[in-house]
Backbone as a chain_set.jsonl record, in Angstrom:
{"seq": "MAPTAAGYDVNPGTAPDALLDLPWGLAAGLTAAVTVVAVLASLLAQRTVSRADPEEVLRDTR", "coords": {"N": [[19.223, 40.276, 10.749], [17.637, 37.393, 12.854], [15.896, 34.851, 12.0], [14.868, 33.761, 14.496], [15.565, 32.896, 18.342], [19.15, 33.539, 19.311], [20.394, 31.506, 20.576], [18.677, 29.972, 20.292], [19.02, 27.443, 17.939], [20.587, 24.484, 18.154], [23.241, 23.218, 16.094], [23.965, 25.452, 14.399], [26.1, 25.887, 12.629], [25.151, 24.016, 10.561], [23.499, 22.63, 7.995], [19.532, 22.269, 7.67], [18.266, 19.345, 7.456], [15.912, 18.294, 4.773], [13.021, 19.146, 4.347], [10.69, 17.048, 3.79], [11.142, 13.452, 4.003], [11.054, 11.073, 1.388], [9.011, 7.752, 2.032], [10.637, 5.339, 1.452], [10.178, 2.388, 1.534], [7.405, 2.27, 1.137], [7.273, 3.616, -0.913], [8.198, 1.346, -3.294], [7.207, -0.528, -2.053], [3.571, 0.258, -2.817], [4.223, 0.439, -5.053], [5.154, -2.317, -6.177], [2.442, -3.534, -6.175], [0.445, -1.545, -7.112], [1.686, -2.804, -10.029], [1.222, -5.742, -10.032], [-0.983, -5.891, -9.534], [-1.219, -4.428, -12.331], [-0.918, -6.815, -13.889], [-2.064, -8.768, -13.991], [-5.379, -7.725, -13.784], [-4.569, -8.0, -16.489], [-4.264, -10.304, -17.754], [-6.676, -11.389, -16.845], [-8.244, -10.267, -18.718], [-6.679, -10.763, -21.454], [-7.38, -13.211, -21.189], [-10.403, -13.694, -20.908], [-10.874, -12.671, -23.55], [-9.7, -13.994, -25.127], [-11.7, -16.487, -25.163], [-13.151, -15.775, -25.76], [-16.656, -16.42, -27.864], [-15.619, -15.356, -31.584], [-18.034, -15.202, -33.944], [-19.89, -14.682, -31.196], [-19.1, -12.468, -31.295], [-19.011, -10.545, -32.796], [-21.774, -10.554, -33.135], [-24.382, -8.43, -33.973], [-26.32, -7.94, -31.717], [-28.136, -5.988, -29.648]], "CA": [[18.734, 39.705, 11.745], [18.046, 36.635, 12.61], [14.727, 34.661, 12.508], [14.777, 32.805, 15.616], [17.395, 33.888, 19.262], [20.66, 33.323, 18.663], [20.865, 30.377, 21.219], [18.117, 28.099, 19.705], [19.253, 26.901, 17.217], [21.731, 23.445, 18.939], [23.872, 23.134, 16.056], [24.003, 26.412, 13.439], [27.152, 26.19, 11.454], [25.214, 22.699, 10.105], [21.946, 22.835, 6.965], [18.461, 21.351, 8.203], [17.764, 17.963, 6.452], [15.277, 17.799, 3.872], [12.085, 17.842, 5.012], [9.859, 15.98, 3.113], [11.86, 12.085, 3.412], [10.134, 9.742, 1.544], [9.283, 6.472, 2.662], [11.171, 4.494, -0.051], [9.783, 1.006, 1.074], [5.708, 1.965, 1.084], [7.015, 4.035, -2.667], [8.468, 0.255, -3.973], [5.532, -1.183, -1.359], [3.306, 0.636, -3.584], [5.536, 0.946, -7.103], [4.938, -3.171, -6.59], [0.969, -3.573, -5.716], [0.114, -1.648, -9.089], [2.605, -3.259, -11.247], [0.916, -6.701, -9.316], [-2.816, -5.476, -10.036], [-2.171, -4.291, -13.673], [-0.722, -7.924, -14.784], [-3.496, -9.558, -13.126], [-6.125, -7.311, -14.891], [-4.28, -7.542, -18.447], [-3.498, -11.534, -17.961], [-7.342, -11.648, -17.205], [-8.497, -9.506, -20.091], [-6.907, -11.485, -22.003], [-7.909, -14.876, -21.351], [-11.437, -13.479, -21.575], [-10.856, -12.049, -24.999], [-9.595, -15.983, -26.411], [-12.241, -17.658, -24.19], [-14.63, -15.445, -26.718], [-16.997, -16.292, -29.52], [-15.861, -14.997, -33.321], [-19.384, -15.178, -33.61], [-21.127, -14.2, -30.175], [-18.813, -11.016, -30.653], [-19.38, -9.505, -34.598], [-23.019, -10.282, -34.068], [-25.331, -7.558, -33.379], [-27.242, -8.424, -29.82], [-28.857, -5.325, -29.408]], "C": [[18.257, 38.355, 11.57], [16.186, 36.165, 12.448], [14.272, 34.019, 13.473], [15.761, 33.708, 17.282], [18.339, 33.281, 18.515], [20.997, 31.816, 19.099], [19.309, 29.302, 20.914], [18.27, 27.533, 18.968], [20.607, 26.037, 18.198], [23.169, 23.553, 17.852], [23.802, 24.708, 13.948], [25.015, 26.376, 11.956], [26.276, 24.314, 10.679], [23.525, 22.753, 9.228], [21.212, 22.135, 7.374], [18.462, 20.354, 6.426], [16.498, 18.538, 5.301], [13.996, 17.924, 4.952], [10.458, 17.533, 5.268], [10.965, 14.506, 3.25], [11.076, 10.826, 3.064], [10.38, 8.819, 1.727], [9.766, 5.362, 1.274], [9.955, 3.061, 0.032], [8.148, 1.439, 1.511], [5.919, 2.813, -0.122], [7.074, 2.264, -3.326], [7.317, -0.259, -3.173], [4.013, -1.296, -3.127], [3.062, 0.296, -5.169], [4.758, -1.28, -7.261], [3.647, -3.068, -6.816], [0.578, -3.464, -7.067], [0.29, -2.684, -10.01], [1.885, -4.985, -10.794], [-0.638, -6.545, -9.946], [-2.74, -5.303, -11.961], [-1.459, -5.432, -14.518], [-1.613, -8.999, -14.721], [-4.563, -9.39, -14.499], [-5.818, -7.569, -16.64], [-5.01, -9.187, -18.384], [-5.34, -11.605, -18.064], [-8.5, -11.263, -18.201], [-7.994, -10.386, -20.657], [-7.473, -12.981, -22.318], [-9.571, -14.776, -21.011], [-12.266, -13.049, -23.289], [-10.191, -13.022, -25.268], [-9.964, -16.722, -26.134], [-13.465, -16.924, -25.77], [-14.919, -15.991, -27.859], [-16.521, -14.924, -30.121], [-17.131, -14.182, -32.907], [-19.839, -14.162, -32.971], [-20.449, -13.161, -30.438], [-18.793, -9.71, -31.974], [-20.852, -10.046, -34.273], [-23.787, -9.096, -33.325], [-26.797, -7.405, -32.837], [-28.66, -7.192, -29.458], [-30.615, -4.735, -30.562]], "O": [[18.306, 37.89, 10.431], [15.31, 36.983, 12.727], [13.113, 33.623, 13.352], [16.383, 34.77, 17.257], [18.328, 32.697, 17.432], [21.625, 31.025, 18.396], [19.088, 28.159, 21.315], [17.485, 26.589, 19.047], [21.444, 26.684, 18.827], [24.21, 23.899, 18.41], [23.608, 24.47, 12.756], [24.794, 26.681, 10.784], [27.113, 23.482, 10.328], [22.499, 22.907, 9.891], [21.718, 21.052, 7.669], [18.567, 20.523, 5.211], [16.549, 19.768, 5.337], [13.829, 17.249, 5.968], [9.589, 17.634, 6.134], [11.782, 14.558, 2.331], [10.62, 9.935, 3.78], [11.555, 8.451, 1.739], [9.085, 4.834, 0.395], [9.171, 2.714, -0.852], [7.706, 0.706, 2.396], [4.846, 2.982, -0.702], [6.026, 1.868, -3.836], [6.307, -0.419, -3.859], [3.693, -2.165, -3.939], [2.175, 0.043, -5.984], [4.041, -1.592, -8.212], [3.444, -2.403, -7.832], [0.389, -4.329, -7.922], [-0.57, -3.312, -10.628], [2.287, -5.674, -11.732], [-1.144, -7.247, -10.823], [-3.582, -5.72, -12.756], [-1.324, -5.224, -15.724], [-1.723, -9.971, -15.469], [-4.73, -10.062, -15.517], [-6.535, -7.399, -17.626], [-6.128, -9.357, -18.87], [-5.719, -11.851, -19.209], [-9.513, -11.939, -18.382], [-8.771, -11.339, -20.605], [-7.837, -13.584, -23.328], [-10.09, -15.877, -20.83], [-13.367, -13.084, -23.837], [-9.895, -12.689, -26.416], [-9.438, -17.817, -26.336], [-14.265, -17.533, -26.48], [-14.113, -16.173, -28.772], [-16.74, -13.804, -29.658], [-17.36, -13.23, -32.162], [-20.166, -13.08, -33.458], [-21.01, -12.273, -29.796], [-18.622, -8.491, -31.977], [-21.456, -10.048, -35.346], [-23.704, -8.953, -32.105], [-27.872, -6.984, -33.266], [-29.809, -7.479, -29.122], [-31.399, -3.901, -30.11]]}, "num_chains": 1, "name": "protein.A"}
């Protein structure tokens, strides 16, 4: 018993494609954007830490 009428499928000999098709361009763009943001954040953190005065960092100001 077929789930649909016999003449419904245009090409019954061919299996259907995947229902979800990943947009590879978007996935690559998002990966690149996340990588750039991570690198810039790490560079900013490194710059901030390297410019800090160790005496000020170690002093308990509370």
